[in-house]
Each structure stands twice: as structure tokens, then as C-alpha cells.
C-alpha positions in Angstrom: -15.2 -9.9 -1.7 -12.3 -10.5 -3.9 -12.4 -13.3 -6.3 -8.9 -13.6 -5.5 -8.1 -16.6 -3.9 -5.6 -16.9 -1.0 -4.1 -20.0 0.3 -3.0 -20.7 4.0 -0.9 -23.0 4.1 -1.0 -24.5 8.2 -4.4 -22.4 8.2 -5.6 -24.5 11.3 -3.1 -23.6 13.5 -2.5 -20.5 15.7 -1.3 -17.9 13.5 -3.0 -19.7 10.4 -6.3 -19.3 11.8 -5.9 -15.8 12.8 -4.5 -15.2 9.4 -8.0 -16.8 8.0 -10.0 -14.4 9.9 -7.8 -11.2 8.8 -8.2 -12.3 5.3 -11.8 -12.1 5.4 -12.2 -9.2 7.0 -9.9 -7.5 4.3 -12.2 -8.6 1.8 -9.8 -11.8 0.5 -10.9 -15.1 0.1 -9.3 -17.6 1.8 -8.4 -21.1 1.2 -7.1 -23.6 4.3 -4.7 -25.9 3.3 -4.0 -28.3 6.0 -3.1 -31.8 6.8 -6.2 -32.3 8.4 -9.1 -29.9 6.7 -11.6 -31.7 9.4 -9.8 -29.5 12.2 -11.2 -26.3 10.3 -14.6 -26.4 12.0 -13.3 -26.9 15.4 -10.5 -24.1 14.9 -13.2 -21.7 13.1 -16.7 -22.6 14.2 -19.5 -20.7 12.3 -16.8 -19.5 9.5 -17.8 -20.5 5.8 -14.1 -20.9 4.2 -13.0 -23.5 1.9 -10.8 -26.2 3.0 -8.2 -28.4 1.3 -5.5 -31.1 1.9 -2.2 -30.4 1.9 1.0 -31.7 3.4 4.5 -29.4 3.1 6.1 -32.7 3.0 4.2 -34.1 -0.2 4.8 -31.9 -3.2 1.7 -33.4 -5.3 -0.8 -32.9 -2.8 0.2 -29.4 -2.4 0.0 -28.8 -6.4 -3.6 -29.9 -6.0 -4.2 -28.1 -3.3 -2.7 -25.0 -4.4 -4.3 -25.0 -7.6 -6.2 -21.9 -8.5 -4.6 -19.6 -5.8 -3.0 -16.3 -6.7 -1.3 -15.4 -3.3 0.1 -18.5 -0.5 0.9 -17.7 2.7 3.3 -20.5 4.4 2.5 -20.3 7.8 3.2 -24.0 9.2 6.2 -24.8 10.8 7.8 -27.7 13.3 8.4 -26.2 16.8 6.6 -27.3 19.4 7.9 -30.4 19.9 11.4 -28.8 20.2 10.3 -27.1 22.8 8.2 -29.4 25.0 9.9 -32.9 24.1 12.1 -34.4 26.8 13.8 -35.4 24.0 14.7 -32.6 21.8 17.2 -34.0 19.5 14.8 -32.9 16.5 17.5 -31.4 14.1 16.7 -33.5 11.3 13.0 -33.3 11.4 13.0 -29.8 11.9 15.2 -29.3 8.8 12.8 -31.8 6.8 9.8 -29.8 7.7 11.0 -26.1 8.0 13.3 -25.9 5.2 12.4 -28.6 3.1 8.8 -28.1 3.8 9.2 -24.4 2.9 10.7 -25.2 -0.3 8.4 -27.5 -1.4 5.6 -24.8 -0.8 7.5 -22.3 -2.9 8.4 -24.6 -5.6 4.4 -25.8 -6.0 3.2 -22.0 -5.5 5.8 -21.1 -8.9 4.2 -24.3 -10.6 0.9 -23.0 -10.4 1.6 -19.5 -11.3 1.3 -18.2 -7.8 2.1 -14.0 -8.0 3.4 -13.9 -4.6 4.1 -16.0 -1.4 4.4 -14.9 2.1 6.5 -17.2 4.3 6.3 -16.9 8.0 10.0 -17.1 9.7 11.1 -16.3 13.2 12.3 -13.1 14.9 14.8 -15.5 16.7 16.7 -15.6 13.5 17.8 -11.9 14.7 19.1 -12.6 17.9 22.3 -10.5 18.6 24.7 -11.0 21.4 24.0 -9.1 24.7 20.7 -8.5 23.4 21.9 -5.6 20.9 18.9 -4.1 18.9 18.4 -5.8 15.9 16.3 -5.2 12.7 15.9 -6.9 9.6 19.2 -6.2 7.9 21.0 -7.6 11.7 23.0 -11.0 10.8 21.8 -14.2 11.6 21.7 -15.5 14.8 24.9 -17.3 15.6 25.1 -20.6 17.1 27.1 -19.6 20.1 24.2 -17.5 21.2 21.5 -20.0 20.8 21.6 -23.4 18.6 18.2 -25.4 19.3 16.6 -27.2 16.4 14.0 -24.7 15.9 16.2 -22.0 15.5 18.7 -23.6 13.5 16.2 -25.1 10.8 14.7 -21.1 10.3 17.9 -19.4 9.8 19.0 -22.1 7.3 15.1 -21.6 5.7 15.5 -18.4 5.2 18.6 -18.6 3.4 17.1 -21.3 1.3 14.1 -19.2 0.5 16.2 -16.2 -0.4 18.0 -18.6 -2.8 14.8 -20.3 -4.3 13.3 -17.0 -4.9 16.2 -15.6 -7.0 16.6 -18.7 -9.1 12.9 -18.9 -9.8 12.1 -15.4 -10.3 9.5 -16.0 -7.4 8.1 -13.2 -5.8 8.3 -14.0 -1.6 8.1 -11.7 1.3 9.1 -12.9 5.1 7.4 -12.0 8.5 9.5 -12.5 11.3 7.2 -12.5 14.4 8.0 -12.9 18.3 6.6 -14.7 20.6 2.6 -14.4 19.6 -0.2 -14.1 22.3 -3.7 -14.0 21.2 -7.1 -15.8 20.9 -7.4 -19.3 19.3 -4.1 -20.6 21.0 -5.5 -23.9 21.2 -2.6 -25.7 20.8 -1.3 -23.9 23.3 1.9 -22.0 22.5 4.4 -21.8 25.5 2.9 -18.7 26.3 -0.8 -19.8 26.0 0.0 -22.8 28.3 1.6 -20.1 30.8 -1.8 -18.4 30.9 -3.8 -21.4 31.0 -1.9 -22.6 34.2 -2.1 -19.5 35.8 -6.0 -18.8 35.2 -6.0 -22.6 36.8 -3.8 -21.7 40.1 -0.8 -23.7 38.9 1.5 -20.8 38.1 3.8 -21.4 41.5 7.3 -20.8 40.2 8.3 -18.8 37.2 11.9 -17.5 35.5 13.1 -14.3 35.4 14.0 -13.0 32.1 11.9 -11.4 29.2 10.3 -12.6 26.1 9.5 -10.7 22.7 6.0 -10.6 22.6 3.6 -9.5 19.9 -0.5 -10.1 19.3 -1.2 -12.8 17.0 -3.3 -10.9 15.2 -1.2 -8.0 14.3 1.0 -10.7 12.9 -1.7 -12.0 10.7 -2.4 -8.1 9.8 1.3 -8.2 8.7 0.5 -11.2 6.7 -2.3 -9.4 4.9 -0.4 -6.2 4.6 2.5 -7.9 3.2 0.5 -9.8 0.3 -0.8 -6.4 -0.7 2.3 -3.9 -0.6 5.1 -5.8 1.0 8.6 -5.1 -1.2 9.6 -8.4 -2.7 12.4 -10.0 -1.1 12.3 -8.1 2.0 11.6 -9.6 5.6 9.5 -7.6 8.5 10.3 -8.2 11.9 6.7 -7.9 14.1 7.5 -7.6 17.8 5.4 -5.6 19.8 7.7 -5.2 23.0 10.4 -7.1 24.9 8.4 -7.9 28.2 10.0 -8.8 31.4 8.1 -12.1 32.3 8.0 -10.6 36.0 5.5 -7.7 34.0 3.7 -10.4 32.1 2.6 -11.6 35.6 1.6 -8.6 36.8 -0.4 -7.9 33.9 -2.3 -11.0 34.4 -2.8 -10.0 38.3 -4.1 -6.7 37.5 -6.6 -7.9 35.0 -7.9 -10.8 36.9 -6.8 -10.2 40.7 -5.7 -13.5 41.2 -2.0 -14.0 42.1 0.8 -14.6 40.4 3.8 -16.7 41.1 5.8 -15.7 44.2 9.7 -17.1 43.3 11.1 -16.2 40.0 14.5 -18.4 39.4 17.3 -17.2 37.9 19.7 -18.5 35.2 21.5 -20.3 37.5 18.8 -22.3 39.0 16.6 -22.4 35.9 18.4 -24.8 34.0 19.1 -27.5 36.6 15.6 -27.1 37.2 14.6 -27.4 33.6 16.9 -30.5 33.7 15.0 -32.1 36.3 11.8 -31.6 34.7 13.1 -33.4 31.3 14.3 -36.0 33.3 10.7 -36.6 34.9 8.6 -36.1 31.6 11.0 -38.5 30.0 10.2 -41.2 33.1 6.5 -40.3 33.0 5.9 -40.0 28.8 4.6 -36.7 29.1 5.5 -33.2 27.5 6.4 -29.9 29.4 6.6 -26.5 28.0 9.4 -26.1 30.6 12.7 -27.2 29.2 16.1 -26.0 29.2 15.3 -25.3 25.1 12.4 -23.3 26.1 13.8 -21.6 28.9 17.3 -20.6 27.3 15.3 -17.8 25.1 13.7 -16.1 27.9 17.6 -14.7 29.4 18.9 -13.5 26.0 17.1 -10.0 26.8 16.9 -9.3 22.9 15.3 -6.0 21.6 13.8 -5.4 17.9 13.5 -2.6 16.0 10.4 -2.8 14.2 9.8 0.6 12.6 9.9 -1.0 8.9 6.5 -2.9 9.2 5.4 0.1 11.1 6.3 2.4 8.1 6.2 0.2 5.0 3.3 -2.0 6.2 1.3 0.7 8.3 1.1 -2.1 11.3 0.0 -0.7 14.8 0.8 -2.9 17.2 -2.0 -3.6 20.0 -1.3 -2.9 23.2 0.1 -6.2 25.1 -2.5 -5.7 28.2 -5.2 -5.8 25.5 -3.6 -9.1 23.9 -3.4 -10.5 27.0 -6.6 -9.7 28.3 -8.2 -11.1 25.2 -6.3 -14.5 25.5 -7.8 -15.0 29.0 -11.5 -14.3 27.5 -10.4 -16.7 25.0 -9.5 -19.3 27.3 -12.2 -19.0 29.8 -15.0 -19.1 27.0 -13.5 -21.8 25.3 -13.7 -24.2 28.4 -9.8 -24.2 29.4 -10.5 -22.7 33.1 -11.8 -24.8 35.8 -13.9 -21.8 37.3 -14.8 -19.8 34.7 -17.4 -17.6 36.7 -15.0 -16.0 38.5 -13.9 -14.3 35.2 -17.3 -13.0 34.1 -16.5 -9.2 34.8 -13.6 -9.5 32.5 -15.6 -11.1 29.6 -18.2 -8.8 30.0 -15.5 -6.0 29.7 -14.1 -7.2 26.8 -17.2 -7.7 25.2 -18.3 -4.0 26.1 -15.7 -2.4 23.9 -17.9 -1.7 20.7 -16.5 -4.4 18.8 -13.0 -3.5 19.1 -10.8 -6.9 20.1 -9.4 -5.4 22.9 -10.5 -5.5 27.1 -8.4 -2.3 27.6 -9.3 0.3 25.0 -8.3 4.0 26.5 -4.4 3.0 26.0 -4.9 1.5 22.5 -2.7 3.5 19.9 
């Protein structure tokens, strides 16, 4: 194992925990930096890894946490509240965390003498009118296309990161993932929540639309490859495909034999329904992933050219059916499903893949 220490800011999250595993598999020595290092044992059970307390909004804590680390991965962000909250006016908080916090991470990395920083942005910063094919050099998302607090903050973050890197002479590489799916989604993300709802027989209505989707482990591997051989100042889109929502559930049905949603709502019905759900959530003081903010993304139909990450970083995308299957198995094995015994054949098939983390290996490319 390399003696070089690699910090993962946000290492107890969905991407962060998978990145820690990818770093270990590649022979690196990860250091998990989190506001609550006590969560490491829960998200990475049985994994012996160093944990340090650090907060994106607290420069002294990050300076202490990053001491002695040669490479920094900044993967933490404020986003869930924006898409789950019935009161989503969180632009100020998103800018404070996603822009200001990321700049704090860069300042700390610069002060401790890190040789490279890899920042997680979002493929959502490259939305194009009409879903026209986008790549890394496409213009950033126009507010007329979508303008929620997360996307606005991420567009501002990219500009701020580029400016800081130029002024400080800091080596920064950015990763722009689509909607991630895979194991260790304990949040869960909207995609993970959709899988849990389906497995527990609560997927009745869904929306028409599409999702730019990618296996979280592919994003983690892209982070590792970016730190090893990415071009300074470059950004890399990491999206496996733009998947229709209906096909997402068709895959789940093929894997599990459970029925999927029978009704898929068009935009004209989805937005009023999402508004009613938000009103209900406000009255009951609950959060819900079905909000107008979350629904708008499904109707953009955005497609991406991800040849750069494939050609320069050597990333080969995991087939989405394998990613969804591994997600199902993880939720079954970690107590998220009310009747896990019905999924035993699927879990056995996954574990019989001879060490390959996939349920269907014949179509792996």
C-alpha cells in the first residue's frame, strides 16, 4: 500500500464511502474526513481506516484534518435538503456549503501543501436546451433551463474553483457525475429511495421522464484515476447513460419479478401532484423525495458525451442492470426490506459472480 495519504472530505457519505473502498483497492491509504468520524464504523463496517474530524465551513478544522495528506478528494455537498424538503428555498445555505465550503477545502489543501485536489461537481451543470448532447466544454446550465439551489450553487462552485486554482497555482481536477446508484446508499438518495419503495411494495405512481445515471463505483474509480493521471484543470463527465424512468422499473421487475408502477405521470400531472405532496409534507413536518425540485430534472432528457473520461482515464461503465441488481442486494442484506427472504435467489446470484460485483456478468463490457 502506498504511504501517500489521500484525504476524502465527506468520506462517510454515499460517494465518499465507495471512494474509500476504491482507494484501498488501488493500493492507496485513505483518510476519512467528516464532521462525525464516529459514523465510519457504520458506513464502512470492518474496514480499518483512519478518521479525522473536519468541517467544510471551518477552515481550522480542515487544516488539522488534512495535515500530512498529499491528495484531497472533496466530495461533500449540500443537496439532499434541496430535493427532499417541502421548504426548498435553500440557495443561501447551498452557496455557503457548496461554494464557500469547497473553497475552504481548496484553501486548506493549498496551505498543507497537497499536490492535487479532486472536486466532485455535477453533470447537472451541463444541462443544454432541449437536452442537446453535452460534453465538458458545453456552456454551463442556463437558469432558464433549471434553476434550483443545488444546480445554481454547483455552477457557481465550478467558476469559483477554476478561479482559485488559477490564482493559487493549485492542481485541481473535477468530476461531474450523473445520478448515482449502487451499494452503500444509506441516505438514501432519490434513486436509492425509489428502489427501497419498490422493494417494499410501495411503488404505485411514477413520473415519465429520464435520468442520467451511473454506478457510484464508476464515479469512485474516476476519482481515483483523476488523482493518478487526470489533466490539471480538466473536468470529466461521468454518466453511463440517460435511462428512461420506465426502463429503470422494467429492469427492477426483470430482476425481482415484483410488479412495477402501473401509472407514469406526464409533466402536466406531475408538477401539480408534487405541489400537493409538498403541502402535505409541510403540514406533517416530513421530508419527501417527490418535490417539484426533484421532478423537474426528469423532464430535461439530457444526454452526455462521456468519451473524455473513457479515453483519458480508462473508465469502463458498469452495465446499469448490474448496478441496480447490486443496489437491491445491498438493501436486502442491510435491513431495508420487510421480506428479505423473497430476494434470496437474487442475492445468491450476485454472490456467485466469482468476486465480480455484479448480478449479470454476461453483458459486462
